[in-house]
Structures are given as structure tokens and as C-alpha cells.
C-alpha positions as CSV (number, residue, x, y, z in Angstrom):
1,M,-29.4,93.9,-165.0
2,R,-27.5,96.6,-163.2
3,Q,-27.2,94.8,-159.9
4,W,-24.8,97.5,-158.6
5,L,-27.5,100.1,-159.1
6,I,-30.1,98.1,-157.3
7,D,-27.6,97.5,-154.4
8,I,-26.9,101.2,-154.1
9,R,-30.5,102.1,-154.0
10,K,-31.4,99.4,-151.5
11,S,-28.4,100.5,-149.3
12,K,-30.0,103.9,-149.1
13,K,-33.4,102.3,-148.2
14,L,-35.1,103.9,-151.2
15,S,-37.8,102.5,-153.4
16,T,-37.7,102.6,-157.2
17,Y,-40.7,105.0,-157.0
18,K,-38.8,107.4,-154.7
19,V,-35.6,107.4,-156.9
20,A,-37.8,108.0,-160.0
21,E,-39.6,110.8,-158.2
22,M,-36.3,112.4,-157.3
23,C,-35.1,112.2,-160.9
24,G,-38.4,113.4,-162.5
25,I,-39.0,110.2,-164.4
26,S,-41.7,107.4,-164.1
27,Q,-41.2,104.5,-161.8
28,S,-41.5,102.1,-164.7
29,Y,-38.7,103.9,-166.6
30,Y,-36.4,103.8,-163.6
31,F,-37.2,100.1,-163.1
32,A,-36.3,99.4,-166.7
33,I,-33.0,101.3,-166.2
34,E,-32.1,99.1,-163.2
35,H,-33.1,95.9,-165.0
36,G,-31.3,96.7,-168.3
37,S,-34.3,96.8,-170.6
38,R,-33.6,100.4,-171.6
39,G,-30.3,99.6,-173.3
40,R,-26.8,100.4,-172.1
41,L,-26.6,104.0,-173.1
42,L,-28.6,106.4,-171.0
43,P,-28.7,110.1,-171.8
44,V,-25.9,111.8,-169.9
45,N,-28.3,114.2,-168.1
46,L,-30.3,111.3,-166.8
47,A,-27.3,109.4,-165.7
48,K,-26.2,112.5,-163.8
49,Q,-29.6,112.9,-162.1
50,I,-29.7,109.3,-160.9
51,A,-26.1,109.4,-159.7
52,N,-26.7,112.6,-157.9
53,A,-29.8,111.2,-156.2
54,L,-28.0,108.0,-155.1
55,G,-24.6,109.5,-154.4
56,F,-22.2,107.9,-156.9
57,E,-20.1,108.9,-159.9
58,W,-22.3,109.2,-163.0
59,T,-19.7,107.7,-165.3
60,R,-20.3,104.3,-163.7
61,F,-23.2,103.8,-166.1
62,Y,-20.7,103.8,-169.0
63,E,-18.1,101.5,-167.5
64,N,-17.6,97.9,-168.8
């Protein structure tokens, strides 16, 4: 689970649906990203879209 991602989203008072909409992906796909069921490696372009929508550095997805 990417608790840090959930915490950032909640601090911005955004739903998983809204973030998914902002990134052009389905809510179920975004939920899977938050909860780790989509594996560790996201496509870079998607990592950048999510980071841009939530206001953090996209490379955080690839940190240990």
C-alpha cells in the first residue's frame, strides 16, 4: 500500500474518483495504484500525471 499517496490525496480533500478523472484513468485503476495491486513500477508518464495532479515530485513513486 502506498500510504503516503493516500495521505497526500486526502490532505488535498480529493476523492480517488477526482484524482483519476484529473489523470485520465479509471477510478479502479487509481485505487489499485494507491493500494499497491498494480505493482511497483508505474509508467513514467502516469507517475508524472498523478504527481502533477497532487503536487509532489513524480520520482517519489520509484524511491525505496
